[in-house]
N, C-alpha and C positions, 0 to 999 in steps of 0.2 A: 343667419348664422351664428355661434355661440359667442365669438367675439365680441360681432359688435353689439349686443346684447349687455354687454360688460357694462360696456362705455357707454350707452343710452341710458341706462339707470344711474350713472353717474354724468350727466351731461355737464352739472357744473365743477368740473373741474375746468373746462375751457376757459379762456380769459373773458370775462365778461365787464359791464360797467356798474357792474353791481361788488365791485371788489371792496373788501372790510380797508379802512383806511389806512392803518398798519400794516405796508407790505412783506415786513419779516415776519408778523403772527400769520400771514395768510400765506406764505411759500410754506409756512410749520407746516398748518394745517392739510396743505395740500400735497407737503411731503409724507404727511400721516396718509391720508387717504390714498396715496399712488402706492404707498407701502401697506396698507389694508389689501389692492387691490393685485398688487403682485400676488398675494398668498393665496387668491382665489383665482388666478388662473389654471385652466384646463388644458390648454393647449398651446402650442408656441405662438398662434394668431393671436391672440389672445393677449399671449404676454407681448408682442410686437406692437401691440395699442397700447398699451398700455409702456412701453419702453416710447415710443411717440411723444405722446402726453410728457412724460419726465424730462426728452429731450424740450420739447415747447416751453415748459416752467423754466429750465436752465438748473434746472435738480441733480444731473448729470454729475457736474462735478464737485457734487458735495459726494464725502469720502464714505460715509455710509450708506448713501441711496444708492452711490454705484455697486456698494458692496454687494447691496438687498439684489441688483438686476443681476449680478454676477451669478450668487450664488443661484438665487429661483433657476437662473436660464440651467445652469449645470448639476442642479441635484431633483430637480421634479423628476416626475413620471413621463412627461412629454419632453427630458432636459435635449440638447442640442450643441455639444461641443463647438461643433461649429461654428454658432451665432455667438457661443458663450467667448468662443476665441477675436470675434469678431469687434466686441464691447470692451475685449480687455487689449486690445489695439488700440482702441481709442483713447486710452486712459492717458493722460502724459507722463504724470508720477505714480506709478503702479505700488500700492502698498506690502507690505510683506502678507498681509489678509490677502488682498488679489492675487498674490503669487500662490499664496496658500490652497486658495479657492480652486485655481485652474491647476494646481498640479494633482491635487484629490480629484477633482471633475474627472482628469485622464485615467487617473488609477482607477477607479469606480469604473470607467467604459474601457478597461483593458489595455489602454496607449501607453504602456508603459513608458517605451522610448520618448515620447515626446513630455512625457512629466519629468524624466531627466533630464531632458534638453532644456526645458522651461528653468527646471533649479541650474544648472549652468546660466542661464541668463540672468538667473536671477542674481547671482555675484558678479555680473558684469556690469549690469547697472546697478553696483552698489546697493540693493536693497538686503539690510542683514533679516538672515534667516532666522527663526524661533523656536520653542521647546515645541510648537505645532506642526512645523516645515519638516523634521526628519522623523516622524514616525514613517512620515508617507511616502517620504523618496525612500527611505531603508525599504520599506513594502514594495515598491516598485523592482531595487535591487534582488529581494527574494525569488520576484515571480520573473525574473530574468537572470535570475542564476550570476549575476555581474557581481561577481565579488568583488575584482577589482576596484571598480567606482562605487563598489560598497566600503573599500579599506579608503578610498580617499574621505567620502562621505565623513566615514569614523572620525580620522584628522582632524575634519573642518568642527565637530560637534566639543572636540577638545579645545582647539583657537578660541570658538565661542562659548567656553566654561558650562556647557550644558552636560559634561560626561556624567554625573550625577542624578540627572532625570529620571526617575524613574520611568517613565511612560518611553524617552528616549533610548535607555537600557535594553529594555522587555524587548523595543524593535530590533536594536543590534543582537540580540541574541536569536530573537526569528530568522532572522538576514543569513549569521552565519551559519545557521539551521541549516534553511532551505540553500544554500548555497553549497552543503554538504561540511563545511570548514568547521569541526565537533570542537575540535581545541580551541578555537577561538568563540564558541559561544559560549563554554564552559569558563571561557578567561573574563567573559565580560560576567557572568553568573558567577562567579567566585570574588568578585571583588565589588558587588555590592553589598551595601551596607542594611539595605532593607529590601526585603523580597515580598511583594505581593503575590496573589495568588495566581493575576497572569505571567509573571516572574517564572513562577515552577511551571503552567502551564506552557510558555514558549520553551523552557529547557526541556521540558520531558517530549513536547514534538519537534525539538532540534534531535535529539537521539532518535526517536522513531522515525524522522526523515531519512537518517542515515544506518536505520537499520540495526540499532546497540538496543534489543528487545531489554536483554535484563537490566540493561541499566536504567531503561523507563521505568522499571518495577522499584528498581532499586531509588530511584529517584522521588517516589511516589510516597515509599516505606518512610526516607527523610523527611518529605515536607509533612505527613501525617505525623511523626514525632515534634517537627518545630511547633505544630500546632495550627501550622496557616494553611488552615482543607480548610476548602467549601466546594461542593459538590457539584463542580462548572462542567460542564456537557463540551466542553474542550480537551479536558484534562482524562475524562473517564473514555471520553473516544481514544484516546491515545492509549489508555490503560487496556483497554479492549484488544485494541490494535495488536501491542506487545502479548496480552495473552493468546491470542489468535497464532502469531508464528510460534510461541513457545508453547502450546499445547498447554499451559495453563490453566484448565476449567476450573478449579474454585477460585480462584482470585477473578475470574473473568463472570461468573456467577455472584462475587461480590459489587462487580462494580455493576452491573444488569439491575441489582438491587439499589444500588445508591443513587441512578438512573432513576428509578422507578417511584425511589423517596421521594427526588430532588428535582425533578421536569417532568410536567402537567403532562404534557403529550409531545410523546419519542417521534421524531419524524422518519421518512420513510429509511431515509439515509442512515441514521443511528437504526433504525430497528433491522436493519440489513447487515449492518456491523455486525449486529450481534448474533444472528442468524450466519453466518459466515463466522463467525467465534464459534459457538455452541457447536456446527460442523465439523470443524477444522481442532477441534480438540475432542472430538470423538463422540459429542454426545448428540447425535443424527434426529435422535427423537423429539429432543429440546428444538435444533432447528426446525424440523420439518414445522412443530408446532406454532412457532413464530410464526411461520410464510404461511400457514395454514388461516391463524387470527390477521393478518393483515391485509385491513382494510381496503388498502391503497396498493398498488404494488406496481413497479416498472421493468426495464427492462435489465437492469441489474440484480435487482430482488431475482428473479427469472435463472439469471445466469447462477448466480450463485448456491442458490439450491439446486440446480442440474447437474453442476459441476461437483458439487457436493456430496451426491448421489452418486454420480461417477467415481468417486474417491473411495467411498463407501462398496463399493461392486454391485450399488444397487440400478443397473444400467437399464431395467425393463421402465423400474418406477419414474428414472428419470426423463424416458423416452414419454411417459403417461404424463406428467408436468408441461414436457414442452409441446404436446398437442393440446392442451388446458389452453397454455399463453396463445395456442395460434389461435385456437376456436374465441377466445378472448378480444380478439382483435389486435394484439400488441404484435408487430412484423420484427420475426427474430433478424437480430443483425449477424456480423459475421463474428463476435464473441460466443454468442450463445449459441453458436454451429459448432463452435472449436470443442466447448463445455458437453453440447450434446456427443460428438462424434468422441471425443476422450471417454466418456461413458461407455458409446458403445462399443471402444477398447477394450476397456478396463473389463469387460464382463462377456466378453467372447462373440460378442452379437456382430457378427462379420456382415452378414447381408442387410437387415437393417441399417445398418452404419455406413454401408453404400448404397442403399436406396436412399439414404437421408444426404448424403453427398451428392449426389445426382441431383434432387427435388432444389436442391439449395442452388445448383447453377442453371437448372432450368428452366424452374417454376420459379424462383424468387429472383434472379438474374443476378447472384452475388459470387463477385468471381473470387475462385479459391485463393485464400493467402499462403505462404509458405507454411503455417500452424494448421490449416487444413490440409493442407497434403499432409504433411506431419503426423498428424493425429490419422488419417489412413493409411497409411504407411507404416504407423504401429498396430493399427488395428489388423493389418491381413500378417505382419508381419509375427505378431503376438501368436496368433492360431497356427503358424506354420507355413502360410501363404508367401515365404521367401522369394520366389524368383516371380510369382505375379504382382510382389512389393515391389520388385527392383524393374522387373517392366513399367510398372505407372511411373517409377521416378524418371525413368526413359523419354516417355511419353510424353514429361509434362510439358507445357508452355513456357514456363519458367524455369533458368539455372536453380539448381537444387542446392541448398546450402548448409549448411553444417547443421539444421535440424533435422531435414529430410537425414543426411548419411549416419547420424548419430542414433536414430531409430534405426536404421538398416543394421548398424552394428551393433545395435542391443540386443536386435532381435537374433541374429547371429548366433550372439552369444548363447542364446535362451536353448537353440534349438543346435547348438554346434555345428555350425557350418561354418568353418575356419577358411574355405578359399573365398565365399562370399564378403566376409569379416574383413578381409584385407583389403579387396577392393573400397569397402564401404571408407576402412580406414587410414586407406592412401588417400583417398579423395579429404578425408578430414584434417591429413599432414600439409596437405598442398591449400587448405581453408584461411582466410587471415585471421580468424576465431579458432584458434588455440584451447583446450581442455586438458588440462591433466586425466581427467578421465576416461579419453579414448585411446591412448595408451596405455593406460592401466588395464583397460579391458580386453585390448588384444594381447598385452603381453598375458593376461591370465587366459585367455583363448589358448595361447601357447602353451602356456604350464598344464593346463589342462593334457593337453594333446601329447605333454610330457616333449615337450620342444624347447630344450632348454637354456639352448643356444641363442633360440631365436628371442627368447627371454631375455638372454641379457643385450642383446643388440636394442632391445624397445625400451628399455631401463635406461640403456647408456644413452638415448637418441632423446629420449626424456630429460634425462640431464645435462645433456647439451645443452638443448633448448631453454634450458633454464625453469624447468617446470617442476615444484615439487609437490608429493602426494598429498593428496590432502586427508587427514587423518577423519578417523569414523569418530562422528560423538553420538550419545542420547542422551537427550533431555527429560528429567524424569521430574515431575509436582509431588511432595511428600510433604503433608503440614503448613501447607500455605506458601511454601519456598519451594524453587523451581533449581535443582543440583544438574551440573551436565559430568558424564563421566564420560572419558576419552579410551579409547581402544587401547589396552594393553598398557594402561596407566596404574601406577603402585604407588602414586605420592599422595595419593588422598589420605588423611589420617585416620579415617576407617577402614582403610584397604585389608585388611589385616583380616577385619571380621568381613568385609565382603566376601574375599576368596576362600575364607572359611564355610560360610553358607553357601559358594559357589560346588566346594568339596561337596556338601549337606546332601546341594541337588543333582548333581552326579551320581553320587551315591543310588538315589531313587531314582535316577532315570535307569540309571542299569537293570533294575528292575523291570521298566515297562519296555526293556530292547532297546534301550536309545544307544548307536553308535555314533561317533561322530563322523562328520562328512567332509575328512581331511581333503578331501578336491578342491576345496573352496580355500583351500591357505596355497596360494601360489610361490613356493620356496620350495630350492630343490634340499630340504631337510628331511629326518627321517621321520617316522609316523607320529614316534613321541612327543617330536617336537612343535610338531603339527597340533596335534591335540591342545599342548600348552598356550600355543597361541590361540586356537579356538575358545581356549576359556574366559582370555582378555577377552574377546566383546566386547562393546563397549553396551551393546542391549542387556549383555546377562549381567553386566555389572549394574545396571539401572536395576533388574526385574531383582537381584540379589538385595540391593541397597530396599527397594522399597519391599521385599517383603521383609525384613528384618524387623523397620521402622514405621510399617502399618498394620492396621488389625485386621484379625483372622476375616477372610472373606469381602473385605473391601478390592473394590477395584485397581488395577494400574492402568497408570496413561503414558506415554513414551513418545517421543516424537525423537526423529533421528534424521541425520543429514543424509545417509546417503542409500542406496538400496538395501534391502534385506536381503544376505543371504539365504539360502538356503538351510545350511547344517541349525543359524538362527532360526529360522521356523519349525523345523522338526523341533528344538529345542524347547520353543515356546509354548508349541501345541501341548504339548506333554506335560511343559509347569502346570500350564492351568488345569488342566487335569485334577494330579498330583496335588497341588496345593489347592484345590478349589475355588481358581482367581479368575476372572474375568480381564485379560492383559489387552489392554487398544495400544497398536502400534500406527505410527502413521510416520510410513517412509516417504523416503524422495519423490518417489510415483502416487500412494497410493494410501488406505488404511487396512488395517488387518486386524479382525477384532476376534480375539482366543477366546474360547470358551469350552471345559468340557472336552480338552482333547481336538477339537476341528477349529478350524480359521474360515472367517466368513469369504475369503476372495474363493476358498475351495480349491486352494493350489494354483490356482490360475492370478500370475501375477509379473 
């Protein structure tokens, strides 16, 4: 047994008649030898034997020795917090260091409640925390999203005069950010007299955690301007995430370059984040290249590339990669099946999708979740199999939720099935998860059927229920900056030039036979006013701005929050041909790559 061998080689630790004359120096020497043995322990059994010797020699009551015992037990590869707790309980007067060690041990073992309970015990026993205590305790609050406890601890920080400690401030920024209170996170950041790279990393990550992606990039620019910049992985990963959500490909490339210049070896998680960024910014080939060059892949890597291929309408390629994954011995999980089924839906691969759904249940024994059913209903609905999709909903073993009924409603809108659409909408209105888009979809279906009285009823119900229509907006990256355009908005200082450009575009479009699809305007107004409304769609404003401010032949990439309407789709196809531009649009559902008057979706979306 390994534990026995450690002690056998050090038998002189046991009391013997050969002890030196000076007892103090002897104990000091034995203490050093015990501490040395602690470092060599490779298992809990070996540790326990050294612990016994420390007790026999009476060294346990030495603060340094007990601290070493506790930290070794809490943080070794074989660590045992239960045994560490038993050691801690034997201490008559535990010090701040002892408490910090235990709290950190609990946090490292993901036992955040015990960490906070021990911090409370620390106060009850009148042991004063220090600047090493608070970063650990605040981390526990962050992981539990325990903002009330975090605010109380912030008060303790002030009482102890630690509010200006850099590490404590950084931890407060992180805690408030993870708890979703960005205002308090910013308040701590603003009052800091000195900001480190970690401070900037914390505030950028705080904004990322609540989805304020544009603010992330602005903070990164501020950081660079102040000269407080070092290519730290955590900052660059946050920047990559922001670029992913905003569709800011150029800035994402810059972050990728910085990572390559400053990080020796990018791990699987970072490579997967980069792959996700490229795919969601419209650069599918770069994302595929990263995937193919990965020496090590995990389920998340496969999930990202399969979902990405699906978003770009490459369903068959997604199925090939899915097959490669299975052949490599990686067992697909429920998340990957969502990506595969979604890819089939976007490409109209009905038979393949249904076959995979059945194999998932029967061969792999994965119980379908609401997301799986939602994908299959969407798959059938997009293909026009509305009655079949409805029958599947009725046969489900779990009660259909808003995801399912929303898929049915969306399919009914695509295929003009008002009767079934009303059934789906009624179920949505009865559910607890209300969404203003549900009211709008049904309202639009009534408008297309010119049932204006029903349009008014739905709009009134939407207002009475306290919902406001989400305005459509589009983001476009021009010269390393991301610009946002909201539908019908003329407040932009450059709106005059933008609408002038739209007038020129429409003049060119007439020669190509373009006719505005006024059925997309769900208002009871005349045709001329409908055409004016269509001109103000955010996607058209973004395209006009990009044509003005980018060089001839350069690609245009747009990200929008809502599904693209058929008029914008036709419009963008023709613009790509007239101005000889490749225009990529990522809407709420998928990617559209327009080139030479065609779209990658083949008008199936």
